[in-house]
MARTI-683733 format. One record per residue (C-alpha): x, y, z; residue in three letters. Coordinates in steps of 0.2 Angstrom, whole numbers, plus 5000, padded with zeros to 4 digits. Example, Ala and Ser with C-alpha at 12.3 -4.5 7.8 and 13.67 -1.06 7.14 Angstrom:
BEGIN
506249785039ala;506849955036ser;
***
This chain:
BEGIN
571052925576unk;572053035587unk;571053135600unk;571453315603unk;572053355621unk;570853435632unk;571153555647unk;571053415659unk;572353315650unk;573553455649unk;573353485668unk;573753305672unk;575353305660unk;575953465670unk;575653375686unk;576553215680unk;578053325675unk;578053415692unk;578053245701unk;579553185691unk;580553345694unk;580053325713unk;580753145713unk;582453215706unk;582553345720unk;582153215734unk;583553115727unk;584753265730unk;584153265749unk;582753385749unk;581153345759unk;579553305750unk;578853475753unk;580453565748unk;580653455732unk;578853485727unk;579053675729unk;580653675720unk;579853585705unk;578453705704unk;579653855704unk;580553775690unk;578953765679unk;578553945682unk;576754015683unk;575653865681unk;574053965680unk;574754075666unk;575353915657unk;573653845658unk;572854005651unk;574054005636unk;573553825632unk;571653875634unk;571854015623unk;572753915610unk;571353785609unk;569753885609unk;568754015599unk;568854145612unk;567554255604unk;566354115606unk;566754085624unk;566654265627unk;564954275619unk;564354125629unk;564854215645unk;564054375639unk;562454295635unk;562254205652unk;562654365661unk;561454465650unk;560054335653unk;560354345672unk;560354535671unk;558754555661unk;557754435672unk;558154535687unk;557154685679unk;555754595670unk;554754755668unk;556054855659unk;556554705648unk;554654675643unk;554454865638unk;556054865628unk;555654705619unk;553854755615unk;554454925608unk;555654825597unk;554254705592unk;553154845585unk;554554905574unk;555154735568unk;553354675566unk;552954825555unk;554554805545unk;554254625542unk;552354645537unk;552854785525unk;554254685517unk;553054535515unk;551854655505unk;553254735495unk;554054565491unk;552454495485unk;551954645475unk;553554725469unk;555054605471unk;554454435468unk;554454395450unk;552954335441unk;552754145441unk;552854135422unk;554454065413unk;555654215409unk;554454345417unk;555654485412unk;555154455394unk;553354485397unk;552554665393unk;550854735393unk;550454825376unk;549354975379unk;548455095367unk;548455265373unk;547255405367unk;546755575375unk;545455485384unk;546655355393unk;547155175390unk;546255045379unk;546554895368unk;545554875352unk;545354705345unk;545654765327unk;547354835332unk;547754665340unk;547554585323unk;548554715314unk;549954705327unk;550054515327unk;550054495308unk;551454615306unk;552654535319unk;554154475309unk;555454345314unk;556754475318unk;555454585328unk;555854645345unk;554154555350unk;554154375348unk;552354335352unk;550754415357unk;549054365365unk;547454455369unk;546254425383unk;544754495392unk;543754445408unk;541854415409unk;540654295417unk;539754135412unk;538254045420unk;538653865424unk;537153755425unk;537953585430unk;537353585447unk;535553595456unk;535753775457unk;536553885443unk;538153975447unk;539054125441unk;540854095436unk;542254215431unk;542854175414unk;544454225406unk;544254255387unk;545854225379unk;546554195361unk;547454035356unk;549154125357unk;548854185375unk;549554025384unk;550954005372unk;551454185375unk;551454165394unk;552353995391unk;551053905402unk;550453725400unk;549053635409unk;549253495421unk;548053385412unk;547453405394unk;547953545382unk;547653725378unk;546653795364unk;546953765346unk;546953905333unk;545353835324unk;544453835341unk;544754025343unk;543554075329unk;541654125329unk;540553975327unk;541853845332unk;541453705344unk;541453775362unk;542953715373unk;543453765391unk;544953755402unk;544653735421unk;545553825435unk;546353705448unk;545253775461unk;543653755451unk;544253575446unk;544453535465unk;542853615471unk;541653565458unk;542353405451unk;543253325466unk;544953335457unk;544453195445unk;545553205429unk;544253105420unk;543353265417unk;544553315403unk;543653265387unk;541953275395unk;540653415392unk;539853535403unk;538453675401unk;539053855400unk;537753995396unk;536553855391unk;537753785378unk;538853625378unk;540753655380unk;542053525381unk;543353525394unk;545053515386unk;546253545401unk;546553585419unk;547753735422unk;549053725436unk;548653775454unk;549653935454unk;548954005437unk;547754145440unk;547854265426unk;546754365422unk;546554365441unk;545054275449unk;544654175434unk;543754005437unk;543953945419unk;544554005402unk;543654005385unk;544154065368unk;544054245364unk;543354205347unk;543454375339unk;542654395322unk;544154465313unk;543154525298unk;541954625309unk;543354695320unk;544454755305unk;542954845298unk;542854925316unk;541054875318unk;540554835336unk;542454845341unk;542954735356unk;544054815369unk;545454685375unk;547054675385unk;548654635376unk;550154545382unk;551754515372unk;553354415375unk;554954505369unk;556454425361unk;557754385374unk;558954505366unk;557654645364unk;557854805375unk;556454915381unk;557055045367unk;556854905354unk;555154865359unk;554555045359unk;555355075341unk;554354915336unk;552754985343unk;552955155335unk;553155065318unk;551554965322unk;550655125326unk;550955195309unk;550355035301unk;548755045311unk;548355225307unk;548755195289unk;547655045288unk;546055145293unk;546255325288unk;544455365285unk;543955285302unk;545255375311unk;544755535303unk;542955515307unk;543255455325unk;544355605330unk;544955525347unk;545755385337unk;546955515329unk;547855525345unk;548155335347unk;549855265351unk;550555095356unk;551555095372unk;552354945382unk;552554915400unk;553354775409unk;551954655414unk;552354655433unk;552454845433unk;550854855424unk;549954735437unk;550654825452unk;550655005445unk;549255075456unk;550054995472unk;551855045469unk;551755225475unk;550755185491unk;551955045496unk;553455145493unk;552755285504unk;552355165518unk;554055085517unk;554755255521unk;553555265535unk;554155095542unk;555955155541unk;555455305552unk;554655185564unk;556255085565unk;557255245569unk;555955285582unk;556255115590unk;558055135590unk;558055305598unk;556755245611unk;557655085616unk;559355185615unk;558655305628unk;558155155639unk;559855075637unk;560755235641unk;559755265657unk;560155085662unk;561955095657unk;562155255667unk;561455175682unk;562755035681unk;564255145679unk;564955095696unk;564854915691unk;565754955675unk;567055055684unk;567454905696unk;567654785681unk;568754915672unk;569854935688unk;570054745690unk;570754735672unk;569354705661unk;569654775644unk;568454915638unk;568054815622unk;567454675633unk;566254805642unk;565654865625unk;565354685620unk;564354645635unk;563254795633unk;563054755614unk;562554575619unk;561154635630unk;560554745616unk;560554605603unk;559654485616unk;558254615618unk;558154645599unk;558054455596unk;556754435609unk;555754585601unk;556054525584unk;555254355588unk;553754435595unk;553754555580unk;553754415568unk;552254345576unk;551354515576unk;551754525557unk;550854355554unk;549254425562unk;549454585552unk;549654495536unk;548154385540unk;547054535543unk;547654615526unk;547354465517unk;545554465523unk;545454635514unk;546054575497unk;544354575489unk;544254765492unk;545954835496unk;547054715488unk;546054655473unk;547054595459unk;548554555469unk;549154385475unk;548954325493unk;550354395504unk;551254265515unk;552654265528unk;554054165519unk;555854115521unk;556454285513unk;555354375526unk;556054285540unk;557854315534unk;557454505532unk;556654505549unk;558254425557unk;559454545547unk;558354695553unk;558354635571unk;560254615572unk;560554785564unk;559254865575unk;560054785590unk;561754855585unk;560955025581unk;560155055598unk;561454975608unk;563055045601unk;562855225607unk;562355175625unk;563755045625unk;565055175620unk;564255315631unk;564355205646unk;566255225646unk;566155415646unk;566655435664unk;568155425675unk;568455265685unk;569255345700unk;567855475702unk;566555335701unk;567455225713unk;567755375725unk;565855405725unk;566055585719unk;564855575704unk;563455475712unk;562255625709unk;562855655692unk;561955595677unk;563455505668unk;564355655662unk;564055795650unk;564355685635unk;562955565641unk;561755705644unk;562055775627unk;561755605620unk;560055585629unk;559555755624unk;559955725605unk;558955555606unk;557455645614unk;557455785601unk;557655645587unk;556155545595unk;555055705595unk;555455755577unk;555255575570unk;553655545580unk;552955715574unk;553355675556unk;552455505557unk;551055565567unk;550655705554unk;550655575540unk;549555455549unk;548455605554unk;548255655536unk;547755485531unk;546555465545unk;545755635541unk;545555585523unk;544755425527unk;543655505540unk;543055635527unk;542655495515unk;541655405528unk;540555555533unk;540355615515unk;538555615508unk;538555485494unk;536955565487unk;535855415491unk;535255325507unk;536155155508unk;535155085523unk;534054935520unk;534554915502unk;535054745494unk;535954735478unk;536254595466unk;536854555448unk;536054455435unk;536754405418unk;535454345405unk;536354225393unk;535854095380unk;534854105364unk;533254135373unk;533854305379unk;534654375363unk;533254495359unk;533054655370unk;531154625371unk;531454455380unk;532654535392unk;531354665396unk;530054535399unk;531154435411unk;531654595421unk;529854655422unk;529254485428unk;530654475441unk;530354655447unk;528454615449unk;528754465459unk;530154545470unk;528954685474unk;527754555481unk;528954485493unk;528754515512unk;529554675518unk;530054745500unk;529654925498unk;530254955481unk;531354865468unk;532254935452unk;533554905439unk;535055015437unk;536855055440unk;537455015458unk;538155165466unk;539955165473unk;540355015462unk;541755085453unk;540855115437unk;539655255432unk;538755165417unk;539155205399unk;540055355394unk;539855445377unk;539655605367unk;538055695365unk;537455865358unk;536255995364unk;534856055353unk;534956235346unk;536756245350unk;538256255338unk;538856085333unk;540556045341unk;542056005329unk;542355825326unk;543155745341unk;542655885353unk;540855835357unk;540455845376unk;540555695386unk;539255625399unk;538855465408unk;537155395402unk;536355265414unk;534855155410unk;533655135425unk;531955075429unk;530555195435unk;530855165454unk;532755185454unk;532755355462unk;531455305475unk;532455145479unk;534055235482unk;533255385491unk;533955515479unk;533055685481unk;532155765466unk;532855945464unk;531756005450unk;530455935437unk;529855755439unk;530655585440unk;530555445427unk;528855355427unk;528155195420unk;527255305407unk;529055335399unk;528855185389unk;529555135372unk;528155215362unk;528255375372unk;529355525368unk;531055505374unk;531355585392unk;532855595403unk;533355655420unk;534955735423unk;536055765439unk;536555935446unk;538355905440unk;537655905422unk;536756065426unk;538256155433unk;539356105418unk;538156125403unk;536756235409unk;537556365421unk;536356495426unk;534856435416unk;533456315418unk;533856145409unk;532056085409unk;531356075392unk;533056065383unk;533355915372unk;534955815370unk;535455675358unk;536755535359unk;536655505340unk;538255525329unk;538355695321unk;538055625303unk;536455525309unk;534855585300unk;533855545315unk;534455635330unk;533355545343unk;533055705354unk;532655665372unk;531855805383unk;532555845400unk;531055825412unk;531955825429unk;533455865439unk;534055745454unk;535455755467unk;537155705463unk;537555525466unk;539355465468unk;539155325456unk;541055285454unk;541455295472unk;541655415486unk;543455455482unk;542955515464unk;542155675458unk;540355665453unk;540255665434unk;538855745423unk;537555605420unk;535855585413unk;534655445416unk;533455355404unk;532255215407unk;532555035401unk;530955045391unk;531755175380unk;533455095378unk;533655015361unk;535554985360unk;536554915375unk;535254795381unk;534854725398unk;535854555397unk;536954625412unk;535754695425unk;535854755443unk;534454735455unk;534154865469unk;532854815482unk;532354925497unk;531654825512unk;530954865529unk;532054745538unk;533854665536unk;534154665517unk;535354515518unk;533954405525unk;533054435508unk;534454345498unk;533754165499unk;532054225494unk;532754325479unk;533654165473unk;532154065474unk;531154195465unk;532454205450unk;532554015450unk;530654005449unk;530654115433unk;532254025425unk;533153885435unk;534653915424unk;534854095428unk;535954125444unk;535954275455unk;537654325460unk;538654455470unk;537254485482unk;537754625494unk;536954755504unk;537254935498unk;538054985514unk;539354845512unk;539654895494unk;539955075501unk;541155005514unk;542054905500unk;542255055490unk;543355125504unk;544454975504unk;546055055497unk;545855195509unk;545555065523unk;547154975517unk;548155135519unk;547455165536unk;547854985541unk;549655005535unk;549855165545unk;549355055560unk;548355195569unk;550055255575unk;550355125589unk;552255155589unk;552155345592unk;550955305606unk;552155185614unk;553555305612unk;552555445620unk;552155335635unk;553955295637unk;554555475636unk;553155535649unk;553255395662unk;554555255660unk;556155345656unk;555955485670unk;555355355683unk;556755235678unk;558055365680unk;557355425696unk;557255255704unk;559055235699unk;559555385709unk;559755505694unk;559255675702unk;559355765685unk;558655645672unk;559455735657unk;558055815649unk;556755685652unk;555555805661unk;555755925647unk;555455785634unk;553855745643unk;553255925644unk;553655945625unk;552755785621unk;551155845630unk;551256015621unk;551455915604unk;549955815608unk;548955965613unk;549456055596unk;
***
């Protein structure tokens, strides 16, 4: 294989030819020195010949880049303080951009892990009260899908909880309740076993269950032999038919999946209607317009199927089916916030560019004599620009590496908030796409903040600089204007970002200091779900709760214990219509709405809710006593403005019911933010669990006020419940203060994304101290607006 000639080989060839030519001159009678000189003159400029050979055999841009990098490294190491400040400033911007891209990529850009995710849609039923999904309508839609329909398949699902009693201590698990068509609609297959058969998705069928990969690993050690075996769920035997893949987590947080098993006959008669979610897979050729047309046709079919029901229940007259891409449906609440913060990160990057550009300009101006000497010696101006851009890129790459590390820590902190702020979203991670994005932004940022200083560094006369006539100047009028423009841009962008972050911080602070309407200190909360044949009757549920409350009250340190809705838990109990005695009956579908909450007698004492008027509920408000309720102040403001509500009676019975079941208002309590501090208080009335005859107590919440650390009571509470029923687990035990903090999770997420304004602070410090002192140390007697920028920054901070 022929080897390419190197520079050394070419030099030796030239020397050999020169010696041969010198020998010819010696033969003519010249001396050795004269012959060698004549031979060299005959070959011309040897140095230029070598340079032409060198240029013909190399990538000159790579060689120039290598030289520029070596020079830039030597130069930056001479001023480590300046280099560290510039790199850290870049790191803040790149880190924020990388972290935000990771979140946006995970939530908005990355496709769902299902096959052909673009074909998946969420089917919603909208009414004047919002979105819902009714099981009878699911049956009507599914049976009317034709082979040429825009919708190919559809499944329904819900999420609930089950008690697993396969271990020494019962455990509460999250169960996804799904139809047999759910997995085929998503095109998902288990790693072991099979999914549900149509005959298993019916009431009374043998119970079967699919395990999640995480539960399979955690509870069964990853043993595939569990498929086909039986476990106990809600005191009943269920056969394990399959193990789902590791990545499958829909509905989000499910530990296992069980058949939805809807009673079609009961649902179609619209008795005890079940609210479900519906997911559909469209035909590959179907467009969103085709799907909406199909849903409009199905809406007409549903309303024609139950005309009397729709007329009697007026709100159903406004029902309409709509579709939404499944990914958009799952991320709809997060999309606006992420887009806003993406814009904020873009502003941060611009501030980074302006800040480091100012540093680079000050540095380049101080090096104008060095640059003038290089230009005078023949260095092309493009080489000077290339050298300065190389320095900028080196600083940017160093800052980008640090910023990527900062982004990893930020993502780890955000993932720790997933249970409250990012609930329902997949875990965010720094992947290869994030690394590529960070590298691209790093390079563009380096060019952005390095281009203007590089070009501005040539804006002076070489002769004047070399003659020393401009040593006291600041680099020329053009450079001064560039500095002033950068300072003004920094101030404007920093002010915009600071105002946005300040508004978020103010909103978050107001929520934190808001009076929730109760005293959360020293209150433990927990949930209990009574399942199985022994807890079917409401009387048996009451017996369990009364026995539990009695034993809990006897525990050391317990001051009071009660049952009721947990405040700030995202729900305010049941919501329904009611009527007020001796007032005109409202038209059908226009009855007033209120939240009605079932509580035990000590509920208000446990929470520390103040009594405004009348009396509280007491144990004497039993099932045999006349119905009594307590209302909140929001109820009084809306339905009894300017009058005393005590003694009035209300009813939640339907308008055509012969027995209205009037309940007397006996007291008024303070407003409680039941649904969260960021939501308005809604009109509510409270009734005792002894007088509740409909919804039951199968899903109950415990609230316990103690005189010491409430979290220390959790083991004793678990032992107490197990002593009454060993198959009954206590789950989701948290202090009320922790739940109150969790309710602020989304706002805390916003505050975390805003980063508490670290970049404007760094930018402000640079403008106040680093830039003026750097210019002064370099002999710049008129630092081009840096003093004015510092004064303007102080005035902006004071304002």
